[in-house]
C-alpha positions as a printed NumPy array, in Angstrom:
array([[104.613,  94.375, 133.898],
       [105.473,  90.853, 133.852],
       [105.155,  88.305, 136.643],
       [107.08 ,  85.003, 136.734],
       [105.588,  81.775, 138.37 ],
       [107.034,  78.488, 138.723],
       [105.225,  75.267, 137.756],
       [105.156,  71.581, 138.056],
       [107.994,  69.168, 136.368],
       [107.322,  69.342, 132.537],
       [108.721,  65.758, 131.712],
       [108.566,  62.326, 133.133],
       [111.55 ,  60.364, 134.051],
       [110.663,  58.34 , 130.638],
       [110.998,  61.552, 128.581],
       [114.113,  62.861, 130.189],
       [115.769,  59.381, 129.481],
       [114.641,  59.712, 125.865],
       [116.165,  62.991, 125.675],
       [119.528,  61.897, 127.343],
       [119.74 ,  58.904, 124.975],
       [119.253,  61.336, 121.989],
       [122.015,  63.562, 123.216],
       [124.321,  60.734, 123.765],
       [123.65 ,  59.348, 120.447],
       [124.398,  62.744, 118.961],
       [127.673,  62.774, 120.958],
       [126.418,  65.491, 123.099],
       [128.074,  64.894, 126.712],
       [124.743,  65.847, 128.731],
       [124.646,  64.269, 132.217],
       [121.437,  65.31 , 133.686],
       [118.358,  67.26 , 132.708],
       [115.514,  68.857, 134.819],
       [112.559,  70.582, 133.299],
       [109.768,  72.505, 134.6  ],
       [106.799,  74.79 , 133.49 ],
       [107.298,  78.525, 134.019],
       [104.285,  80.544, 133.945],
       [104.452,  84.302, 132.692],
       [101.578,  86.783, 133.43 ],
       [101.168,  90.066, 131.613],
       [ 99.745,  92.235, 134.05 ],
       [ 97.919,  95.565, 133.613],
       [ 97.773,  96.478, 137.241],
       [ 99.332,  94.9  , 140.421],
       [ 97.304,  92.199, 141.971],
       [ 96.385,  92.23 , 145.581],
       [ 97.243,  89.497, 148.129],
       [ 93.759,  87.388, 147.33 ],
       [ 94.194,  87.897, 143.674],
       [ 97.712,  86.81 , 143.642],
       [ 96.669,  83.754, 145.722],
       [ 94.167,  82.972, 143.192],
       [ 96.383,  83.22 , 140.134],
       [ 99.027,  81.035, 141.994],
       [ 96.251,  78.289, 142.8  ],
       [ 95.149,  78.445, 139.019],
       [ 98.709,  77.658, 138.032],
       [ 99.259,  74.785, 140.471],
       [ 98.208,  71.53 , 138.097],
       [100.143,  68.4  , 137.377],
       [102.84 ,  66.801, 139.665],
       [103.773,  68.521, 142.811],
       [105.882,  71.591, 142.343],
       [109.579,  71.16 , 143.063],
       [111.046,  73.49 , 145.876],
       [114.683,  72.847, 144.99 ],
       [116.638,  75.359, 143.029],
       [117.525,  73.487, 139.808],
       [121.284,  73.398, 138.728],
       [122.685,  73.532, 135.428],
       [122.395,  75.909, 132.308],
       [118.898,  77.304, 131.673],
       [117.606,  76.839, 128.364],
       [114.004,  78.559, 128.199],
       [111.577,  77.132, 125.498],
       [108.562,  79.229, 124.82 ],
       [106.282,  80.11 , 121.882],
       [107.689,  82.197, 119.241],
       [107.44 ,  85.972, 119.976],
       [104.581,  87.483, 118.106],
       [102.347,  84.198, 118.564],
       [100.048,  83.22 , 121.234],
       [ 99.912,  79.392, 121.994],
       [ 96.591,  77.333, 122.494],
       [ 97.322,  77.108, 126.264],
       [ 97.763,  80.863, 126.575],
       [ 94.344,  81.483, 124.965],
       [ 92.798,  78.776, 127.334],
       [ 94.424,  80.121, 130.569],
       [ 93.762,  83.604, 129.806],
       [ 90.212,  82.972, 129.165],
       [ 89.902,  81.097, 132.421],
       [ 91.732,  83.75 , 134.383],
       [ 89.135,  86.52 , 133.073],
       [ 86.323,  84.241, 133.963],
       [ 87.586,  83.916, 137.42 ],
       [ 87.787,  87.862, 137.715],
       [ 91.411,  88.29 , 137.2  ],
       [ 90.811,  91.252, 134.649],
       [ 94.487,  92.598, 135.604],
       [ 95.98 ,  89.739, 133.631],
       [ 96.222,  90.727, 129.893],
       [ 97.656,  87.294, 129.063],
       [ 99.103,  84.134, 130.361],
       [101.9  ,  82.381, 128.833],
       [103.78 ,  79.015, 129.354],
       [107.227,  78.   , 128.781],
       [109.527,  74.986, 129.765],
       [112.756,  75.761, 131.639],
       [115.263,  73.163, 131.018],
       [118.161,  72.974, 133.141],
       [121.233,  70.904, 131.45 ],
       [124.02 ,  69.726, 133.454],
       [126.768,  68.877, 130.819],
       [130.299,  68.507, 130.327],
       [131.918,  71.509, 128.573],
       [130.338,  71.907, 125.429],
       [131.311,  74.344, 122.455],
       [128.705,  76.891, 121.307],
       [127.687,  74.774, 118.334],
       [126.933,  71.928, 120.581],
       [124.749,  74.1  , 122.62 ],
       [122.904,  75.007, 119.46 ],
       [122.506,  71.475, 118.651],
       [121.08 ,  70.729, 122.134],
       [118.74 ,  73.628, 122.16 ],
       [117.471,  72.401, 118.572],
       [116.624,  68.951, 120.222],
       [114.444,  70.688, 122.722],
       [112.084,  72.707, 120.739],
       [110.199,  73.013, 117.46 ],
       [111.72 ,  75.995, 115.426],
       [108.527,  76.51 , 113.506],
       [106.54 ,  76.96 , 116.803],
       [109.094,  77.767, 119.576],
       [111.975,  79.862, 120.329],
       [114.89 ,  79.314, 122.892],
       [116.055,  82.136, 125.69 ],
       [118.646,  82.045, 128.023],
       [117.028,  83.622, 131.097],
       [113.524,  83.87 , 132.42 ],
       [113.339,  87.725, 132.085],
       [113.938,  87.211, 128.064],
       [110.201,  85.975, 128.098],
       [109.261,  89.949, 128.282],
       [109.646,  89.665, 124.609],
       [106.489,  87.582, 124.179],
       [104.405,  90.586, 125.376],
       [105.979,  93.308, 123.426],
       [103.375,  95.077, 121.122],
       [104.229,  96.967, 117.932],
       [102.582,  99.632, 116.161],
       [100.431,  98.418, 113.383],
       [101.973,  98.949, 109.823],
       [ 99.823, 100.358, 107.197],
       [ 99.083,  98.867, 103.796],
       [101.8  ,  99.244, 101.254],
       [101.167,  99.826,  97.598],
       [102.653,  98.215,  94.734],
       [103.367, 100.611,  91.886],
       [102.177,  98.741,  89.057],
       [101.191, 101.749,  87.119],
       [104.624, 103.169,  87.552],
       [106.685,  99.982,  87.08 ],
       [104.448,  98.04 ,  85.142],
       [104.461,  94.185,  85.155],
       [107.708,  93.803,  87.04 ],
       [106.313,  95.277,  90.313],
       [103.931,  92.387,  90.427],
       [106.62 ,  89.844,  89.694],
       [108.586,  91.298,  92.757],
       [105.659,  91.458,  95.041],
       [104.829,  87.763,  93.829],
       [108.238,  86.665,  94.902],
       [108.479,  88.861,  98.037],
       [104.981,  87.776,  99.488],
       [105.197,  84.281,  98.457],
       [101.826,  84.625,  96.267],
       [102.376,  81.555,  94.049],
       [100.94 ,  83.43 ,  91.288],
       [101.008,  81.962,  87.695],
       [102.235,  84.123,  84.765],
       [ 98.675,  84.208,  83.221],
       [ 97.244,  85.57 ,  86.742],
       [100.065,  88.123,  86.91 ],
       [ 98.715,  89.419,  83.547],
       [ 95.034,  89.29 ,  84.533],
       [ 95.871,  91.347,  87.524],
       [ 97.781,  93.782,  85.481],
       [ 94.981,  94.25 ,  83.08 ],
       [ 92.276,  94.427,  85.959],
       [ 93.915,  97.236,  87.977],
       [ 94.961,  99.224,  84.808],
       [ 91.412,  99.247,  84.085],
       [ 90.626, 100.184,  87.382],
       [ 93.199, 103.011,  87.087],
       [ 94.89 , 102.304,  90.42 ],
       [ 97.862, 100.596,  91.924],
       [ 96.95 ,  97.484,  93.958],
       [ 98.143,  96.984,  97.336],
       [ 99.454,  94.293,  99.314],
       [ 96.442,  93.211, 101.177],
       [ 94.551,  93.034,  97.716],
       [ 97.336,  90.946,  95.946],
       [ 97.341,  88.541,  99.098],
       [ 93.491,  88.349,  99.113],
       [ 93.547,  87.535,  95.493],
       [ 96.423,  84.854,  95.867],
       [ 94.428,  83.083,  98.601],
       [ 91.256,  82.851,  97.017],
       [ 92.56 ,  81.781,  93.635],
       [ 95.415,  79.408,  94.918],
       [ 95.425,  75.779,  93.915],
       [ 94.46 ,  75.056,  97.372],
       [ 91.158,  77.023,  97.083],
       [ 90.527,  76.757,  93.53 ],
       [ 91.579,  73.179,  92.486],
       [ 93.123,  74.814,  89.174],
       [ 94.656,  71.469,  88.235],
       [ 91.47 ,  69.346,  88.868],
       [ 89.428,  71.99 ,  86.862],
       [ 92.257,  72.325,  84.069],
       [ 91.6  ,  71.382,  80.612],
       [ 93.772,  68.565,  79.583],
       [ 95.566,  67.763,  76.215],
       [ 97.15 ,  64.3  ,  76.142],
       [ 99.268,  63.345,  73.39 ],
       [ 97.83 ,  65.939,  71.273],
       [ 94.217,  64.916,  72.041],
       [ 91.965,  67.466,  74.06 ],
       [ 90.112,  65.425,  76.67 ],
       [ 86.523,  65.902,  77.359],
       [ 86.536,  66.02 ,  80.907],
       [ 88.59 ,  67.544,  83.58 ],
       [ 89.555,  65.665,  86.632],
       [ 87.017,  67.293,  88.601],
       [ 84.293,  66.274,  85.944],
       [ 85.471,  63.018,  86.262],
       [ 84.688,  62.872,  89.834],
       [ 81.463,  64.493,  89.566],
       [ 80.468,  62.097,  86.864],
       [ 79.536,  59.45 ,  89.632],
       [ 77.019,  61.844,  90.883],
       [ 75.716,  62.744,  87.488],
       [ 75.131,  59.151,  86.689],
       [ 73.749,  58.021,  89.839],
       [ 72.091,  60.884,  91.816],
       [ 69.829,  59.094,  93.65 ],
       [ 69.398,  59.894,  97.42 ],
       [ 72.167,  62.622,  97.185],
       [ 70.865,  65.843,  98.472],
       [ 73.756,  68.283,  97.871],
       [ 77.194,  67.725,  96.259],
       [ 79.96 ,  69.612,  95.052],
       [ 78.354,  72.953,  96.025],
       [ 78.917,  73.305,  99.737],
       [ 81.416,  72.711, 102.598],
       [ 80.385,  68.714, 102.658],
       [ 78.103,  66.671, 100.617],
       [ 74.615,  65.435, 102.098],
       [ 72.659,  62.118, 101.428],
       [ 69.499,  60.965, 102.633],
       [ 69.449,  59.584, 106.111],
       [ 66.746,  57.889, 108.291],
       [ 63.961,  59.415, 110.458],
       [ 65.113,  58.792, 114.278],
       [ 65.069,  60.557, 117.547],
       [ 67.37 ,  63.44 , 117.614],
       [ 68.091,  64.201, 121.373],
       [ 68.292,  67.958, 122.219],
       [ 66.962,  70.427, 124.21 ],
       [ 63.849,  72.662, 123.622],
       [ 65.145,  76.344, 123.396],
       [ 61.923,  77.638, 125.267],
       [ 61.615,  75.056, 128.284],
       [ 65.203,  74.112, 128.385],
       [ 63.882,  70.403, 128.512],
       [ 65.812,  67.548, 126.869],
       [ 63.821,  65.185, 124.655],
       [ 63.915,  63.073, 121.451],
       [ 62.517,  64.866, 118.545],
       [ 61.621,  62.458, 115.531],
       [ 62.818,  63.901, 112.056],
       [ 65.019,  62.705, 109.178],
       [ 68.846,  62.871, 110.157],
       [ 70.262,  63.348, 106.868],
       [ 73.774,  62.2  , 106.368],
       [ 76.797,  64.619, 105.512],
       [ 80.347,  63.719, 104.479],
       [ 83.653,  65.456, 104.002],
       [ 87.28 ,  64.306, 103.332],
       [ 90.002,  66.966, 102.806],
       [ 94.025,  67.041, 103.115],
       [ 96.31 ,  69.334, 105.052],
       [ 99.575,  68.264, 103.814],
       [101.819,  71.524, 103.813],
       [101.378,  72.377, 107.459],
       [101.65 ,  68.913, 108.427],
       [104.942,  68.523, 106.667],
       [106.394,  71.697, 108.63 ],
       [105.133,  71.117, 112.017],
       [103.119,  67.635, 112.388],
       [101.183,  68.066, 115.42 ],
       [ 99.614,  71.347, 115.066],
       [ 99.213,  70.751, 111.117],
       [ 97.216,  67.434, 111.506],
       [ 95.393,  68.696, 114.387],
       [ 94.338,  71.898, 112.308],
       [ 93.632,  69.61 , 109.538],
       [ 90.887,  67.656, 111.851],
       [ 89.899,  70.994, 112.964],
       [ 89.353,  72.523, 109.714],
       [ 87.28 ,  69.243, 108.259],
       [ 85.179,  69.433, 111.57 ],
       [ 84.099,  73.187, 110.825],
       [ 83.355,  72.215, 107.339],
       [ 80.82 ,  69.82 , 108.593],
       [ 79.436,  72.277, 110.944],
       [ 79.366,  74.739, 108.368],
       [ 77.058,  72.789, 105.839],
       [ 73.755,  74.183, 104.71 ],
       [ 72.541,  76.453, 107.646],
       [ 74.495,  74.509, 110.221],
       [ 74.893,  70.703, 110.91 ],
       [ 76.433,  68.619, 113.461],
       [ 79.709,  66.626, 113.202],
       [ 79.534,  63.046, 114.582],
       [ 82.642,  60.942, 113.813],
       [ 86.13 ,  61.426, 112.171],
       [ 88.59 ,  59.499, 109.927],
       [ 92.488,  60.516, 109.821],
       [ 95.066,  59.307, 107.088],
       [ 98.834,  59.613, 106.34 ],
       [100.824,  58.74 , 103.366],
       [104.507,  59.443, 103.952],
       [107.905,  58.275, 102.761],
       [109.996,  55.369, 104.256],
       [110.062,  55.689, 108.083],
       [113.659,  54.725, 108.564],
       [113.403,  53.972, 112.155],
       [116.719,  54.066, 114.038],
       [117.737,  50.421, 114.686],
       [115.032,  49.038, 112.842],
       [115.724,  50.147, 109.248],
       [114.21 ,  47.811, 106.511],
       [116.008,  46.534, 103.272],
       [114.049,  48.404, 100.993],
       [114.732,  51.841, 102.921],
       [117.482,  54.019, 101.683],
       [118.552,  57.394, 102.779],
       [117.647,  59.786,  99.835],
       [117.507,  63.004, 101.9  ],
       [114.814,  65.319, 101.996],
       [113.921,  69.061, 101.84 ],
       [115.585,  70.701, 104.831],
       [112.411,  72.619, 106.229],
       [110.34 ,  69.435, 105.883],
       [110.599,  67.186, 108.847],
       [111.294,  63.291, 108.653],
       [108.503,  60.733, 107.871],
       [109.048,  59.159, 111.366],
       [108.49 ,  62.535, 112.905],
       [105.255,  63.198, 110.936],
       [104.187,  59.692, 112.268],
       [104.974,  60.104, 115.823],
       [103.508,  63.579, 116.033],
       [100.567,  63.978, 113.389],
       [ 98.545,  61.114, 114.351],
       [ 98.683,  62.315, 117.971],
       [ 97.599,  65.776, 116.847],
       [ 94.736,  64.567, 114.738],
       [ 93.561,  62.261, 117.502],
       [ 93.953,  65.046, 120.396],
       [ 91.824,  67.557, 118.196],
       [ 89.126,  65.263, 117.569],
       [ 88.857,  63.952, 121.28 ],
       [ 89.156,  67.344, 122.608],
       [ 86.39 ,  68.911, 120.524],
       [ 84.313,  65.755, 121.194],
       [ 84.146,  63.243, 118.561],
       [ 85.729,  59.836, 117.856],
       [ 88.239,  59.08 , 115.09 ],
       [ 86.934,  55.756, 113.89 ],
       [ 88.934,  54.854, 110.874],
       [ 91.614,  55.918, 108.308],
       [ 94.803,  54.519, 106.575],
       [ 98.568,  54.57 , 106.693],
       [100.813,  54.167, 103.826],
       [104.733,  54.644, 103.294],
       [106.236,  54.874,  99.903],
       [109.617,  56.107,  98.74 ],
       [111.608,  54.513,  95.925],
       [113.876,  54.939,  93.034],
       [111.811,  53.83 ,  89.915],
       [112.611,  53.591,  86.272],
       [111.454,  56.585,  84.189],
       [111.575,  57.841,  80.828],
       [114.831,  59.566,  81.585],
       [116.705,  56.844,  83.97 ],
       [115.595,  56.724,  87.559],
       [113.762,  58.929,  89.535],
       [112.732,  58.992,  93.204],
       [109.041,  58.936,  94.009],
       [107.714,  59.387,  97.516],
       [105.8  ,  61.572, 100.149],
       [108.389,  63.775, 101.529],
       [105.501,  66.336, 101.458],
       [102.954,  63.891, 103.088],
       [ 99.275,  63.407, 102.667],
       [ 97.605,  64.137, 105.57 ],
       [ 93.627,  63.287, 105.123],
       [ 90.98 ,  64.463, 107.586],
       [ 87.357,  63.415, 106.97 ],
       [ 84.159,  62.614, 108.835],
       [ 80.493,  62.299, 108.893],
       [ 77.74 ,  64.204, 110.525],
       [ 74.051,  65.017, 110.524],
       [ 71.902,  67.601, 109.372],
       [ 68.087,  68.631, 109.435],
       [ 66.142,  68.336, 106.197],
       [ 65.193,  72.211, 106.066],
       [ 68.816,  73.155, 106.624],
       [ 70.566,  71.299, 103.917],
       [ 70.34 ,  74.257, 101.407],
       [ 71.842,  77.611, 102.355],
       [ 69.474,  80.381, 102.881],
       [ 69.082,  83.759, 101.027],
       [ 71.379,  86.626, 102.517],
       [ 69.068,  89.583, 102.468],
       [ 70.589,  93.116, 101.967],
       [ 71.716,  94.785, 105.172],
       [ 72.228,  91.264, 106.704],
       [ 74.992,  91.305, 109.273],
       [ 78.19 ,  89.735, 108.431],
       [ 79.742,  87.99 , 111.605],
       [ 82.888,  86.341, 112.437],
       [ 82.209,  83.581, 115.362],
       [ 85.077,  82.173, 117.086],
       [ 88.389,  83.206, 118.322],
       [ 90.535,  86.179, 117.69 ],
       [ 92.8  ,  87.249, 114.698],
       [ 96.389,  86.126, 115.451],
       [ 99.478,  86.55 , 113.287],
       [ 99.787,  82.897, 112.606],
       [ 98.993,  80.727, 109.647],
       [ 99.536,  83.575, 107.034],
       [ 99.311,  82.683, 103.465],
       [ 98.806,  78.959, 104.077],
       [ 96.763,  78.572, 100.878],
       [ 99.566,  79.845,  98.537],
       [102.27 ,  78.295, 100.467],
       [100.452,  74.827, 100.262],
       [100.235,  75.368,  96.561],
       [104.025,  75.792,  95.964],
       [106.115,  72.94 ,  95.076],
       [107.946,  71.838,  98.298],
       [111.393,  73.86 ,  98.518],
       [110.123,  76.715,  96.488],
       [109.061,  78.957,  99.562],
       [111.491,  80.169, 102.068],
       [111.702,  79.277, 105.833],
       [110.009,  82.5  , 106.712],
       [106.927,  81.949, 104.539],
       [106.813,  78.447, 105.672],
       [106.764,  79.294, 109.393],
       [104.045,  81.93 , 108.441],
       [101.68 ,  79.186, 107.208],
       [102.268,  77.14 , 110.457],
       [ 98.71 ,  77.326, 112.353],
       [ 97.703,  76.553, 115.772],
       [ 94.961,  74.666, 117.335],
       [ 92.329,  75.142, 119.96 ],
       [ 89.782,  72.427, 119.915],
       [ 87.79 ,  73.877, 122.952],
       [ 87.174,  77.097, 121.164],
       [ 85.867,  75.096, 118.285],
       [ 83.564,  73.037, 120.44 ],
       [ 81.963,  76.589, 121.907],
       [ 81.357,  77.643, 118.305],
       [ 79.721,  74.381, 117.467],
       [ 77.583,  74.583, 120.211],
       [ 76.185,  77.774, 118.976],
       [ 75.481,  76.297, 115.677],
       [ 73.82 ,  73.505, 117.224],
       [ 71.527,  75.986, 119.431],
       [ 70.828,  77.518, 116.157],
       [ 69.777,  74.486, 114.007],
       [ 67.841,  73.099, 117.021],
       [ 65.471,  76.251, 116.534],
       [ 64.369,  74.663, 113.196],
       [ 62.494,  77.441, 111.293],
       [ 63.739,  80.153, 113.63 ],
       [ 67.344,  79.448, 112.843],
       [ 69.207,  82.647, 112.774],
       [ 71.905,  81.447, 110.448],
       [ 71.234,  82.402, 106.921],
       [ 74.712,  81.402, 105.285],
       [ 77.811,  79.964, 106.826],
       [ 81.178,  79.201, 105.753],
       [ 84.494,  78.047, 108.051],
       [ 87.276,  80.219, 107.859],
       [ 90.178,  78.232, 106.38 ],
       [ 93.098,  78.944, 103.909],
       [ 93.4  ,  82.755, 103.365],
       [ 91.461,  83.528, 106.528],
       [ 88.788,  86.094, 106.177],
       [ 90.47 ,  87.224, 103.174],
       [ 88.949,  84.248, 101.679],
       [ 85.829,  83.413, 103.496],
       [ 84.251,  86.559, 103.657],
       [ 84.36 ,  87.042,  99.803],
       [ 83.447,  83.417,  99.326],
       [ 80.411,  83.969, 101.733],
       [ 78.979,  86.967, 100.113],
       [ 79.482,  85.867,  96.634],
       [ 77.856,  82.556,  97.205],
       [ 74.867,  84.324,  98.513],
       [ 74.774,  86.819,  95.275],
       [ 75.618,  89.906,  97.387],
       [ 78.551,  92.146,  98.095],
       [ 79.877,  93.348, 101.604],
       [ 80.881,  96.443, 103.36 ],
       [ 83.428,  95.658, 106.252],
       [ 85.297,  97.45 , 109.206],
       [ 88.694,  96.058, 109.649],
       [ 89.088,  97.056, 113.308],
       [ 85.792,  95.36 , 114.485],
       [ 87.569,  92.126, 113.782],
       [ 88.417,  90.611, 117.184],
       [ 92.288,  90.637, 117.632],
       [ 94.527,  89.437, 120.324],
       [ 97.355,  91.553, 118.581],
       [ 97.209,  95.504, 118.354],
       [100.264,  95.59 , 116.221],
       [ 99.015,  93.571, 113.274],
       [ 98.869,  95.323, 109.884],
       [ 95.71 ,  95.308, 107.747],
       [ 97.111,  92.362, 105.728],
       [ 97.775,  90.173, 108.871],
       [ 94.416,  90.991, 110.432],
       [ 92.412,  90.255, 107.004],
       [ 94.776,  87.172, 105.695],
       [ 95.595,  85.204, 108.783],
       [ 94.425,  81.881, 109.332],
       [ 93.679,  81.798, 113.022],
       [ 91.59 ,  78.66 , 113.333],
       [ 88.161,  77.781, 114.925],
       [ 86.415,  80.665, 113.23 ],
       [ 83.288,  80.788, 111.008],
       [ 81.691,  83.446, 108.95 ],
       [ 77.901,  83.865, 109.06 ],
       [ 75.213,  85.917, 107.737],
       [ 72.375,  86.743, 110.148],
       [ 69.298,  88.952, 109.549],
       [ 69.792,  92.104, 111.664],
       [ 66.417,  91.386, 113.561],
       [ 67.856,  87.99 , 114.668],
       [ 71.016,  89.477, 115.944],
       [ 69.588,  89.696, 119.737],
       [ 68.89 ,  85.855, 119.48 ],
       [ 72.078,  85.132, 118.218],
       [ 73.957,  87.169, 120.955],
       [ 71.823,  85.652, 123.46 ],
       [ 73.219,  82.178, 122.244],
       [ 76.782,  82.987, 122.074],
       [ 76.916,  84.524, 125.424],
       [ 75.551,  81.324, 126.821],
       [ 78.257,  79.526, 125.156],
       [ 80.879,  81.963, 125.908],
       [ 81.641,  81.794, 122.342],
       [ 83.266,  85.262, 121.073],
       [ 81.898,  86.976, 117.912],
       [ 81.967,  90.151, 115.987],
       [ 79.763,  91.931, 113.684],
       [ 82.193,  93.249, 110.923],
       [ 79.864,  94.114, 108.141],
       [ 76.936,  94.411, 106.213],
       [ 75.591,  92.686, 103.037],
       [ 75.125,  94.864,  99.866],
       [ 72.803,  94.679,  96.912],
       [ 76.109,  95.805,  94.736],
       [ 78.515,  92.69 ,  94.314],
       [ 81.318,  94.702,  95.52 ],
       [ 83.838,  94.323,  98.241],
       [ 84.918,  97.194, 100.329],
       [ 86.993,  97.322, 103.511],
       [ 87.587, 100.335, 105.679],
       [ 90.255, 100.907, 108.336],
       [ 89.228, 103.203, 111.039],
       [ 92.928, 103.134, 112.55 ],
       [ 94.332, 104.879, 109.497],
       [ 90.983, 105.965, 107.975],
       [ 91.678, 104.74 , 104.778],
       [ 90.151, 101.884, 102.415],
       [ 92.621,  98.729, 102.111],
       [ 90.043,  97.278,  99.637],
       [ 87.594,  98.429,  97.149],
       [ 87.138,  95.955,  94.302],
       [ 84.457,  94.601,  92.193],
       [ 83.93 ,  91.062,  93.524],
       [ 84.491,  89.741,  89.864],
       [ 88.062,  90.933,  89.909],
       [ 88.548,  88.586,  92.88 ],
       [ 86.42 ,  85.653,  92.012],
       [ 85.566,  86.121,  88.377],
       [ 86.722,  84.499,  85.32 ],
       [ 90.484,  84.158,  86.229],
       [ 92.755,  82.384,  83.523],
       [ 91.536,  78.666,  83.132],
       [ 94.658,  76.299,  83.17 ],
       [ 95.536,  74.294,  80.282],
       [ 97.78 ,  71.114,  80.652],
       [ 99.339,  69.831,  77.488],
       [101.285,  66.521,  78.494],
       [102.617,  63.461,  76.576],
       [102.619,  60.151,  77.621],
       [106.039,  59.04 ,  78.664],
       [107.271,  55.338,  78.804],
       [109.689,  54.047,  81.303],
       [113.084,  52.607,  80.292],
       [115.219,  50.138,  82.043],
       [115.208,  46.403,  83.623],
       [112.188,  45.069,  85.373],
       [112.191,  44.286,  89.096],
       [114.706,  41.465,  89.706],
       [113.135,  39.009,  92.124],
       [115.69 ,  36.151,  91.791],
       [117.435,  36.348,  95.114],
       [114.307,  36.963,  97.325],
       [113.078,  33.724,  99.222],
       [109.549,  33.299, 100.247],
       [110.43 ,  33.775, 103.908],
       [112.033,  37.058, 103.187],
       [109.233,  38.108, 100.909],
       [106.588,  37.296, 103.634],
       [108.78 ,  39.201, 106.468],
       [109.22 ,  42.141, 104.551],
       [105.405,  42.457, 103.667],
       [104.542,  42.05 , 107.276],
       [107.143,  44.555, 108.231],
       [105.699,  47.326, 105.654],
       [103.716,  49.769, 107.543],
       [101.058,  49.594, 105.278],
       [100.46 ,  45.92 , 106.226],
       [101.803,  45.924, 109.57 ],
       [ 99.492,  46.063, 112.869],
       [ 98.365,  49.524, 113.675],
       [ 97.166,  49.437, 117.251],
       [ 99.504,  52.471, 117.906],
       [ 97.155,  54.497, 115.81 ],
       [ 94.028,  53.407, 117.355],
       [ 94.669,  53.433, 120.921],
       [ 96.064,  57.081, 121.013],
       [ 92.119,  58.444, 121.274],
       [ 88.856,  57.532, 122.821],
       [ 86.792,  55.84 , 120.53 ],
       [ 83.511,  55.846, 122.401],
       [ 82.844,  59.653, 122.366],
       [ 79.213,  60.369, 121.954],
       [ 77.797,  56.832, 122.789],
       [ 76.771,  56.448, 119.089],
       [ 79.81 ,  54.404, 117.954],
       [ 78.691,  50.726, 116.499],
       [ 81.996,  49.569, 115.185],
       [ 85.472,  50.923, 115.594],
       [ 88.57 ,  49.858, 114.537],
       [ 89.06 ,  46.915, 116.969],
       [ 87.548,  43.486, 116.314],
       [ 86.76 ,  40.446, 118.271],
       [ 87.44 ,  39.287, 121.738],
       [ 91.251,  40.147, 121.383],
       [ 90.57 ,  43.579, 119.885],
       [ 92.606,  43.394, 116.681],
       [ 92.615,  46.307, 114.756],
       [ 91.113,  44.781, 111.332],
       [ 87.83 ,  46.369, 111.074],
       [ 87.338,  47.383, 107.017],
       [ 84.771,  50.123, 107.953],
       [ 83.433,  52.401, 110.848],
       [ 79.813,  52.401, 112.003],
       [ 77.866,  54.798, 113.927],
       [ 74.159,  54.943, 115.132],
       [ 71.962,  57.369, 113.65 ],
       [ 70.509,  58.151, 116.986],
       [ 70.21 ,  57.094, 120.858],
       [ 66.824,  55.612, 120.296],
       [ 67.095,  53.674, 117.206],
       [ 68.912,  50.582, 115.13 ],
       [ 69.621,  52.975, 112.091],
       [ 73.095,  53.879, 111.275],
       [ 75.765,  55.076, 109.094],
       [ 78.923,  53.304, 107.831]])
């Protein structure tokens, strides 16, 4: 049963006026808007009067609730059916911790009451489009429609691809249908591999292969052999990057083999509690420095706030999952986008060249993305202290006339530094029989196929695949997991974590094979032991979804009680889903259907898949050089200062708390007038020393 509870006003007068202005600009005759939160409680049993009062009090937050009956046409904006919002996860957890076990789930929507002149059906669709993010939300016309949020379907079984009967064409069709982004030689590889195994592949195996071997995960272009103007090149792009470490390896403890790189740090006092006594004290030891930078471009292009937020969240998890567990400290966030074309403030060099329909505008990315990144960093508990912002979009002369260059698909850069204990820099040995664990939130039907989707050229995938690869953020859950990791590394030699990776692109279908393969083992898994908030998910959706805030770990069986104790203390959910095996083989059992969705040698999945070769020719641009004859010095200076790359960036700095941790020595602001011109960020190595990291 569903119960509806009204909430507080959802928009300030400022936000309402902005919405009204947007409607007027679109020639939509909207006169007034009232918006309030509406809460929906999915109950498994009725609440008594005391429990009802408790739930009502829990949902009374923000401005005072309105008692009037709203006027106007109702447009109810909620999360898309089949998804669970971050707010829902947190609110449901709080309700359960308050003893309200009758509440299966709480969800929240925004009820917009629109007073307008007579609008056509098409104009109402335009109004609805302005009120919601179609990648994350939907619009209903009545409050009771929200019952669709709580409908659970029966799980679908795995589906087989008839390779043995239909041959290579079956793989080609599956590649298009599932959005796998497989290259021709990878299709040939799979055909040969499964023909040798004497059986057909199923959808979950193909999806797993596509994620694990996507450009996003395997860096196939960076590792490719290059032939330029007929001359084979001695180094790949990745080898060129690694050459710096090979040339000057001094003070580097780990590089290009873990979730982050590690260099030597200073001996300082690290402040944490003793596990046995519970007393906090300084522990004098080397605090080695770890560092990581990665990108999260495709999700940010589709839905900027959650895209940038989960980009920062994924980078934080990489830091925490370095070695046998580490501690993130400070972050950076960067963006490269096309021209902003701010309404009423368009610049002379900005032309409207259009964009792919499913990618949001550069302005939307820069008004939503930085907020998502800053929010996740702060809500997790670390400051974002540096970064960059570039815009570029231009028609340039090429070998074939003019071509348009820019960042319609943006660069969203997430990075950071942290610290790690000396004896935890290298990962441990996964012993046979070690318990294979997922630490963090439940599986949800979100972020499906992100690794493959981000590996496609923008515009090649369809809208449903783009939506499926959108992720959602829950920094509070990630903080709980990090607290467990902190408790583990603080145990020193007694650290129960043998091996750890974060769950990113491809979900468990990439993380678990990577974990056991890197540890020289195989794994036997039970699919239905994975925590899940959606009982109707198929095996593919459970194994391959990219639900955030999760880690995979190997813990020795005799250390499991200690690990369980730490997780219960931090209220961090976890599940033991498998055991490490001597044979490097991957098997996944599904006790719901009593079948084996995956039964593969690891080398089929992660072995020597075809290596890419790029054969290219140097192209010379044609056309005239830039004509600067009609540009005055004054105009040139004005344009340079108006270019976002050069212009003042306070708006990217003041959106977050830069003092978090109390270990920030230098943030973006400089001098008595606090101008954002710092050329680096500096943190202290500890609370008791003058050592630090820049």
